C-alpha positions in Angstrom: -17.6 -16.2 -15.8 -19.2 -14.5 -18.8 -18.7 -11.2 -17.1 -15.0 -11.9 -16.4 -14.4 -12.9 -20.0 -16.1 -9.7 -21.2 -14.1 -7.5 -18.9 -10.8 -9.2 -20.0 -11.6 -8.7 -23.6 -12.5 -5.0 -23.1 -9.3 -4.3 -21.3 -7.1 -6.4 -23.6 -8.3 -5.1 -26.9 -7.1 -1.5 -26.6 -3.6 -2.6 -25.6 -3.1 -4.1 -29.1 -3.1 -0.7 -30.6 -0.8 0.9 -28.0 2.0 0.4 -30.5 2.7 3.1 -33.0 2.6 2.4 -36.8 5.5 2.9 -39.1 6.4 2.5 -42.8 8.6 -0.6 -42.9 9.1 -0.9 -46.7 8.7 1.2 -49.8 8.6 -0.5 -53.2 8.9 1.6 -56.3 7.0 0.2 -59.2 6.8 3.0 -61.7 4.6 2.8 -64.7 2.3 5.4 -66.3 -1.1 6.6 -65.3 -3.1 7.3 -62.1 -4.4 4.7 -59.8 -7.4 3.7 -57.8 -8.5 0.7 -55.6 -5.9 -1.5 -54.0 -7.3 -5.0 -53.5 -5.4 -7.6 -51.5 -5.5 -11.3 -52.2 -3.9 -12.3 -48.8 -3.9 -16.1 -49.3 -1.8 -15.7 -52.4 0.2 -12.7 -51.2 -0.9 -10.4 -54.1 -2.1 -6.9 -54.5 -4.4 -5.9 -57.4 -4.0 -2.2 -58.2 -6.1 -0.4 -60.8 -3.8 1.8 -63.1 -5.6 3.6 -65.9 -5.5 1.0 -68.7 -4.6 -2.1 -66.7 -4.5 -3.8 -63.3 -1.1 -4.3 -61.8 -0.6 -7.5 -59.9 2.1 -7.0 -57.2 3.8 -9.4 -54.8 3.0 -8.4 -51.2 6.2 -9.9 -49.8 8.8 -8.1 -51.9 6.9 -5.6 -54.0 7.8 -6.9 -57.4 5.4 -6.7 -60.4 4.1 -10.2 -61.1 1.9 -9.4 -64.1 -0.6 -6.9 -65.5 -4.2 -7.5 -66.6 -4.5 -5.4 -69.8 -7.3 -4.3 -72.1 -9.0 -2.1 -69.6 -10.2 1.4 -70.2 -10.4 3.4 -67.0 -9.3 0.9 -64.4 -10.8 1.2 -60.9 -11.6 -1.9 -58.8 -11.0 -5.6 -58.8 -13.0 -8.5 -57.4 -11.7 -12.0 -57.0 -13.8 -15.2 -57.0 -11.2 -17.7 -55.7 -13.3 -20.8 -55.9 -13.4 -20.6 -59.7 -10.1 -18.9 -60.3 -11.5 -15.7 -61.9 -11.1 -12.0 -61.4 -13.3 -9.1 -62.5 -12.0 -5.6 -63.1 -14.1 -2.5 -63.8 -13.4 -0.7 -67.0 -15.1 2.6 -66.3 -14.6 4.5 -69.5 -16.5 1.9 -71.6 -19.0 0.9 -68.9 -17.8 -2.7 -68.7 -16.2 -5.4 -66.6 -13.2 -7.4 -67.7 -13.3 -11.0 -66.6 -9.8 -12.6 -66.3 -8.1 -15.8 -65.2 -6.6 -15.0 -61.7 -3.7 -17.3 -62.2 -2.6 -16.6 -65.8 -4.0 -13.0 -65.8 -5.3 -13.5 -69.3 -8.5 -11.7 -70.1 -11.4 -13.9 -70.9 -14.5 -11.9 -71.5 -15.8 -8.3 -71.5 -19.2 -8.0 -69.6 -21.4 -4.9 -70.1 -22.1 -2.9 -66.9 -23.3 0.7 -66.7 -22.0 4.2 -66.9 -19.0 4.9 -64.6 -18.5 1.3 -63.4 -16.2 2.0 -60.5 -15.9 -0.2 -57.4 -16.6 -3.9 -57.6 -16.9 -6.7 -54.9 -17.7 -10.4 -54.7 -20.4 -11.5 -52.3 -19.7 -15.1 -51.3 -23.1 -15.6 -49.7 -25.0 -15.1 -53.0 -22.0 -16.1 -55.1 -22.5 -12.9 -57.2 -20.3 -10.0 -58.2 -21.6 -6.4 -57.7 -20.3 -3.4 -59.4 -21.1 0.2 -58.2 -21.7 2.5 -61.1 -21.3 6.1 -60.1 -23.0 8.1 -62.9 -25.6 5.4 -63.5 -26.7 5.4 -59.8 -26.8 1.6 -60.0 -25.2 -1.7 -59.2 -24.7 -4.3 -62.0 -25.0 -7.9 -60.7 -23.0 -10.5 -62.5 -23.0 -14.3 -62.4 -19.3 -15.0 -62.2 -19.5 -18.6 -63.4 -21.4 -17.7 -66.6 -19.9 -14.2 -67.0 -23.3 -12.8 -67.6 -25.3 -9.9 -66.2 -28.2 -10.9 -64.0 -29.7 -7.4 -63.5 -29.0 -3.7 -62.7 -30.3 -2.5 -59.4 -31.2 1.2 -59.1 -29.7 2.6 -55.9 -31.2 6.1 -55.8 -27.9 7.8 -55.6 -24.2 7.8 -56.7 -22.5 4.8 -55.2 -18.8 4.6 -54.3 -17.3 1.6 -52.4 -19.2 -1.2 -50.9 -18.8 -4.3 -48.7 -20.4 -7.8 -48.4 -21.7 -8.7 -44.9 -21.3 -12.4 -46.0 -24.9 -13.0 -44.8 -26.8 -12.2 -48.0 -26.6 -8.4 -47.6 -24.4 -5.9 -49.4 -23.8 -2.3 -48.4 -22.6 0.7 -50.4 -22.0 4.4 -49.7 -24.1 6.8 -51.7 -21.7 9.8 -51.9 -24.1 12.4 -53.4 -26.8 12.0 -50.7 -24.6 11.0 -47.7 -26.3 7.7 -47.2 -25.6 4.0 -46.9 -27.8 1.6 -48.9 -28.5 -2.0 -48.0 -28.9 -4.5 -50.9 -30.5 -7.9 -50.5 -28.0 -9.9 -52.6 -30.3 -12.8 -53.2 -33.6 -11.0 -54.0 -31.7 -8.2 -55.8 -33.4 -5.2 -54.3 -32.7 -2.3 -52.0 -34.0 -3.0 -48.5 -32.9 -0.1 -46.3 -30.9 3.1 -46.3 -29.8 5.5 -43.6 -28.0 8.8 -43.3 -24.3 9.2 -42.5 -24.7 12.9 -41.4 -22.8 14.8 -40.2 -20.4 12.9 -42.6 -20.7 14.2 -46.1 -19.6 12.4 -49.3 -18.9 8.9 -47.9 -16.5 7.2 -50.3 -14.4 4.3 -48.9 -15.9 1.5 -46.8 -14.6 -1.2 -44.5 -16.6 -3.8 -42.4 -16.5 -5.6 -39.1 -18.8 -8.6 -39.7 -18.4 -9.9 -36.1 -19.8 -6.8 -34.5 -21.8 -5.7 -37.5 -20.2 -2.3 -38.0 -19.4 -0.3 -41.2 -16.6 2.2 -41.5 -17.2 4.9 -44.1 -14.4 7.3 -45.0 -16.0 10.7 -45.8 -14.5 13.5 -47.9 -15.8 16.0 -45.2 -12.9 14.8 -43.0 -14.5 12.2 -40.8 -15.0 8.4 -40.6 -18.7 7.5 -40.0 -19.2 4.3 -38.1 -22.6 2.6 -38.5 -24.4 -0.3 -36.9 -25.6 -2.1 -40.0 -27.8 -4.6 -38.1 -30.1 -1.7 -36.9 -29.3 0.7 -39.8 -28.0 3.6 -37.8 -25.0 5.9 -37.5 -23.1 5.4 -34.2 -20.4 8.1 -34.3 -17.9 10.0 -36.4 -14.2 10.6 -35.8 -11.8 13.0 -37.5 -9.5 11.7 -40.3 -7.2 13.3 -42.9 -8.3 15.1 -46.0 -9.0 13.4 -49.3 -9.9 9.9 -48.1 -10.3 7.2 -50.7 -9.4 4.0 -48.9 -10.5 2.2 -45.7 -9.8 -1.0 -43.8 -10.6 -2.8 -40.6 -8.4 -5.4 -38.9 -10.5 -7.7 -36.7 -7.5 -8.8 -34.6 -6.1 -5.5 -33.6 -9.6 -3.9 -33.9 -8.1 -0.9 -35.7 -9.8 0.8 -38.6 -7.9 2.8 -41.2 -8.5 5.7 -43.5 -5.9 6.5 -46.2 -5.9 10.1 -47.2 -4.6 12.3 -50.1 -3.0 14.7 -47.6 -0.4 12.1 -46.9 -1.8 10.5 -43.7 -3.1 7.1 -42.7 -5.6 7.7 -39.8 -5.7 4.8 -37.4 -8.9 4.5 -35.2 -9.2 1.9 -32.5 -12.4 0.1 -31.6 -12.6 0.2 -27.7 -16.1 -1.4 -27.8 -18.5 -1.8 -30.7 -19.9 1.7 -29.9 -16.8 3.6 -28.7 -13.7 4.5 -30.7 -10.7 6.8 -30.5 -8.1 8.1 -32.9 -4.7 6.4 -32.3 -2.6 8.4 -34.6 -2.2 9.9 -38.1 0.8 8.0 -39.7 2.7 10.1 -42.3 2.7 8.4 -45.6 3.1 10.4 -48.8 1.1 13.2 -50.5 -1.5 11.6 -52.7 -1.6 8.3 -50.7 -5.4 8.1 -50.8 -5.8 4.4 -51.6 -4.9 1.4 -49.5 -5.3 -2.3 -49.0 -5.2 -4.3 -45.8 -3.8 -7.7 -45.2 -5.4 -8.6 -41.9 -3.3 -11.8 -41.6 0.0 -9.9 -41.3 -1.6 -6.6 -40.1 0.1 -4.8 -42.9 -1.5 -1.8 -44.6 -0.4 -1.2 -48.3 -0.7 2.5 -49.3 0.0 3.6 -52.8 1.2 7.0 -54.1 3.8 8.7 -56.3 5.9 11.9 -56.4 4.3 14.9 -58.1 5.5 17.9 -60.0 4.1 21.4 -59.6 0.4 21.9 -60.4 -0.2 23.7 -63.8 -0.8 27.4 -63.4 -4.2 27.2 -65.2 -5.5 24.5 -62.7 -6.6 27.1 -60.2 -8.6 29.1 -62.8 -10.1 26.6 -65.3 -10.0 23.4 -63.2 -9.4 23.9 -59.5 -9.5 20.2 -58.9 -6.9 19.3 -61.5 -4.2 17.2 -59.9 -0.5 18.0 -60.3 1.4 15.7 -62.8 2.9 12.4 -61.6 6.6 12.3 -62.0 7.6 9.4 -64.3 8.7 6.2 -62.6 7.8 7.2 -59.1 4.6 5.2 -58.4 5.2 3.2 -55.2 3.7 0.9 -52.6 4.3 1.7 -48.9 4.0 -1.0 -46.3 2.7 0.3 -42.9 2.8 -2.0 -39.9 2.5 -1.8 -36.1 5.9 -1.2 -34.5 7.3 -4.5 -33.3 5.3 -6.7 -35.7 7.9 -7.0 -38.4 
């Protein structure tokens, strides 16, 4: 009987991703400034989007702007602690974290972090908030109830995004050394690390806690899939260029990478150790950040329209981005065909 159930699950799972994906809605929000992490709050149908000097709170259902969390200098990530009704947003330019009320969106307290405070997550197992500070090569650990710093953990490299395994372990990409680092969230120390090679510059990260897999989007144009129980890389698959977002849907068993080249790469998990690329959905140039609502199977990709790159950008600063056209910032909703 166990063998029959296993065979059924293996044959049934790939069929879920036989459908193509399509953009079903585009919501134009406008507003000045660049953007970074898109953090869904699925139970309350909200998206939290870092926008330069604020965090935009957007309704998932119709794309309207609910509110903004202000007073942030260099907005990147947002972490929510639902049991106490608080949110935490990184303020990278002044190395701090802004604590706010997640219902009224009023700011409550500024908490010191470290240089280049970037991504931030909540670990429900330890009931602690972890920032990932790029230039400081560290993680600031915060007690969300008291709004105080517990410690700074040195990671031995430049962290980008991370994930909670919800079992007392936290994982983060180290982009400069192409590694994943494991943090004991209770004892506040690094316990393991392993290489993502041939993936270089892992940035975004998603997690499958049931099968104990990590999905690292890499700037070298691949997604690296790791077995975090055993601390080893399983495989890599090609994705678009300029990845900065990732997601994993445990029902469809699809992983996603949102890429600046205007694609959303969809990768299906055939078994915990075998994967294939389903398709590259055309989104919009610059659509490198995403959030996933696994309950509705909707992927929210953000971007804008751009003007021509300044002539001097190729000479003095080849990585300078073209200007964002005013009023064009938007959220695209990508769904499996037939699910809407």
